[in-house]
C-alpha positions as CSV (number, residue, x, y, z in Angstrom):
1,M,24.7,-16.1,-19.8
2,K,24.0,-17.0,-16.0
3,N,22.2,-13.9,-15.4
4,L,20.1,-14.1,-18.4
5,S,18.9,-17.6,-17.5
6,S,18.3,-16.2,-13.7
7,R,16.1,-13.3,-15.2
8,K,14.1,-16.0,-17.3
9,L,13.4,-18.0,-14.4
10,I,12.3,-15.1,-12.1
11,R,10.0,-13.9,-15.0
12,K,8.5,-17.6,-15.2
13,L,7.6,-17.5,-11.2
14,N,4.5,-16.0,-10.0
15,L,6.1,-13.4,-7.4
16,R,6.6,-10.0,-6.5
17,I,10.0,-9.0,-5.1
18,F,9.9,-6.5,-2.3
19,L,12.9,-4.3,-1.1
20,L,12.8,-2.3,2.2
21,S,12.7,1.6,2.2
22,Q,15.3,2.4,4.5
23,N,18.0,1.2,1.7
24,E,18.6,4.0,-0.7
25,F,20.1,1.6,-3.2
26,N,17.1,-0.2,-3.3
27,F,15.1,2.4,-5.3
28,I,17.6,1.9,-8.2
29,G,17.1,-2.0,-7.7
30,L,13.2,-1.6,-8.1
31,R,13.6,0.5,-11.1
32,I,15.8,-2.2,-12.6
33,L,13.5,-4.9,-11.9
34,S,10.5,-3.4,-13.2
35,S,12.4,-2.4,-16.5
36,L,13.4,-6.0,-16.7
37,N,9.6,-6.9,-16.6
38,V,9.7,-8.4,-13.0
39,C,6.9,-7.5,-10.7
40,C,8.1,-5.9,-7.6
41,G,7.3,-3.6,-4.8
42,L,8.2,-1.1,-1.9
43,Y,8.1,-2.4,1.5
44,F,7.8,0.9,4.0
45,T,9.9,0.4,7.3
46,E,9.8,2.2,10.3
47,E,13.5,2.7,10.6
48,S,13.8,5.5,7.8
49,F,11.6,7.3,5.3
50,N,13.3,8.7,2.2
51,W,10.6,10.5,0.8
52,D,12.3,12.2,-2.0
53,P,13.2,8.9,-3.7
54,I,10.0,7.2,-2.8
55,N,8.2,9.9,-4.3
56,N,10.3,9.7,-7.6
57,L,10.1,6.0,-7.7
58,M,6.0,6.4,-7.6
59,H,6.4,9.3,-10.4
60,Y,8.1,6.4,-12.4
61,A,5.8,3.8,-11.4
62,V,2.6,5.6,-12.5
63,Y,3.8,8.2,-15.1
64,S,6.6,6.7,-17.1
65,N,5.6,5.8,-20.8
66,T,8.4,3.3,-20.9
67,K,7.7,-0.3,-20.9
68,H,7.9,-1.7,-17.4
69,A,6.7,-4.2,-14.7
70,P,4.1,-2.8,-11.8
71,I,5.9,-1.5,-8.8
72,E,3.8,-1.9,-5.8
73,P,2.0,-0.3,-4.1
74,F,1.9,2.7,-6.5
75,A,0.6,0.3,-9.4
76,W,-2.5,-1.2,-7.0
77,V,-3.4,2.3,-6.1
78,A,-3.4,3.7,-9.8
79,S,-5.5,0.6,-10.8
80,N,-8.2,0.5,-7.8
81,Y,-8.3,4.1,-6.8
82,K,-11.9,5.8,-6.6
83,P,-12.3,9.3,-5.4
84,T,-15.3,8.8,-3.3
85,E,-13.6,5.8,-1.3
86,Y,-10.9,4.9,0.8
87,T,-7.9,2.9,-0.9
88,D,-6.1,0.9,1.4
89,Y,-2.8,0.0,-0.3
90,S,-1.9,-2.2,2.7
91,F,-3.8,-4.8,0.4
92,V,-0.4,-5.5,-1.4
93,Y,1.4,-6.7,1.9
94,F,-1.9,-8.8,2.7
95,N,-2.5,-6.5,5.9
96,N,-6.2,-5.3,5.0
97,P,-8.1,-7.3,7.2
98,S,-11.2,-6.5,4.9
99,K,-9.5,-9.0,2.9
100,Y,-6.9,-11.1,4.8
101,L,-6.5,-12.2,8.3
102,H,-3.1,-13.8,10.1
103,I,-3.3,-17.0,11.8
104,N,-0.6,-19.2,13.4
105,E,0.1,-22.7,14.2
106,K,-2.3,-22.4,17.4
107,E,-5.4,-20.9,15.5
108,Q,-4.5,-17.6,17.3
109,I,-5.9,-15.1,14.8
110,A,-4.5,-11.3,14.2
111,L,-5.4,-8.6,12.0
112,T,-2.0,-7.9,10.7
113,A,1.3,-9.7,9.9
114,E,2.7,-7.3,12.6
115,D,0.1,-8.0,15.2
116,L,0.9,-11.7,14.6
117,L,4.3,-11.5,15.6
118,N,3.8,-9.2,18.5
119,G,1.1,-11.3,19.8
120,N,-2.0,-9.2,19.6
121,Y,-4.5,-11.5,18.8
122,I,-8.3,-10.6,18.3
123,E,-9.5,-14.1,18.5
124,E,-8.6,-18.1,18.6
125,G,-9.7,-21.0,16.6
126,I,-10.5,-21.5,13.1
127,S,-14.2,-21.9,13.9
128,S,-14.3,-18.3,15.0
129,L,-13.6,-17.1,11.4
130,E,-17.0,-17.6,10.3
131,N,-18.3,-14.6,12.9
132,I,-15.0,-12.7,12.8
133,C,-17.0,-9.7,11.2
134,E,-19.0,-9.4,14.7
135,N,-15.8,-9.4,16.7
136,E,-15.4,-6.4,18.9
137,K,-11.5,-5.7,17.9
138,Y,-12.2,-6.2,14.1
139,I,-14.9,-3.9,14.3
140,A,-12.9,-1.0,16.4
141,F,-10.0,-1.7,13.8
142,E,-12.5,-1.3,10.7
143,N,-13.7,2.0,12.4
144,S,-10.7,3.4,13.4
145,R,-10.2,5.5,10.2
146,Y,-13.4,7.1,10.9
147,E,-12.1,8.1,14.5
148,T,-9.0,9.6,13.0
149,M,-11.3,12.1,11.0
150,L,-12.7,13.1,14.6
151,Q,-9.1,13.7,16.3
152,M,-8.8,16.9,14.7
153,N,-5.2,16.4,14.0
154,E,-3.0,17.0,10.7
155,C,-4.2,13.5,9.5
156,S,-7.7,14.6,9.7
157,F,-7.3,17.8,7.3
158,C,-5.0,16.1,4.9
159,Q,-6.5,15.6,1.4
160,A,-4.2,12.3,1.1
161,F,-5.9,10.8,4.1
162,R,-8.1,8.5,1.8
163,I,-5.2,6.6,0.5
164,C,-2.5,7.2,3.6
165,L,-5.5,6.4,5.9
166,S,-3.2,7.9,8.8
167,K,-0.4,5.2,8.4
168,F,2.4,7.6,9.5
169,H,0.5,9.4,12.3
170,A,3.6,9.0,14.7
171,L,5.7,11.4,12.5
172,G,6.1,14.8,13.4
173,N,6.0,18.0,11.0
174,K,4.1,16.3,8.2
175,N,4.5,19.2,5.7
176,E,8.2,18.1,5.7
177,T,7.9,14.4,5.8
178,C,5.0,12.2,4.6
179,K,2.2,14.9,3.3
180,V,4.2,15.9,0.5
181,F,4.5,12.6,-0.6
182,F,1.0,11.5,-0.2
183,L,-0.5,14.7,-2.0
184,D,1.9,13.6,-5.0
185,F,0.5,10.3,-4.8
186,L,-3.0,11.4,-4.7
187,D,-2.5,13.4,-7.6
188,A,-0.9,10.4,-9.4
189,A,-4.1,8.4,-8.2
190,D,-6.5,10.8,-9.9
191,F,-4.4,11.0,-12.9
192,S,-4.7,7.4,-13.2
193,Y,-8.5,7.1,-12.5
194,A,-9.1,9.9,-15.1
195,K,-7.2,7.9,-17.6
196,R,-9.1,4.6,-16.9
197,N,-12.6,6.3,-16.8
198,K,-12.0,8.6,-19.8
199,G,-14.9,7.2,-21.7
200,D,-17.2,7.5,-18.9
201,Q,-17.4,11.1,-18.8
202,L,-21.1,12.5,-17.8
203,W,-22.8,14.2,-20.9
204,Q,-23.0,17.9,-19.7
205,L,-26.3,19.9,-20.4
């Protein structure tokens, strides 16, 4: 009875429960939460990348026909992906500077939560937010994805770059690590896009 009341309380709250990718049991936990209609998500950590279970969870989140709550970042990408644009799933972690910035009690401003914790600030003062888009460090961050394409490395030639945006550039041997997952993720995003836009097909001559 206690578990039942706890589930009802969680469902009423406007929240998402995020679990770390380094713990394999968390993949089971996310499926359970989603099946109970609790919005949840996977938080990628640098300690460990379990690409097979991540891929399995992504397939469940995007392709499963059983009723379940969204699992992030897969659900967000599936809903917002456009083939002709970059899709930055950092949005779900509030780490997309195009939408969010991070600021502490001293009014020091950082591009991401990690930058704020590590003291990598781009500006100080609330008043500077008005012209933050003109900040050199902000502009450099926004342009960094284009610079990656000019570096002629594995990420530059990866088809899945438009949804990964070289977030795992430090990993070696990408064919056996992140590349397989993100190519599958890209297929899932294309599948979802086609499903969302099936009524908007261009009339053929």
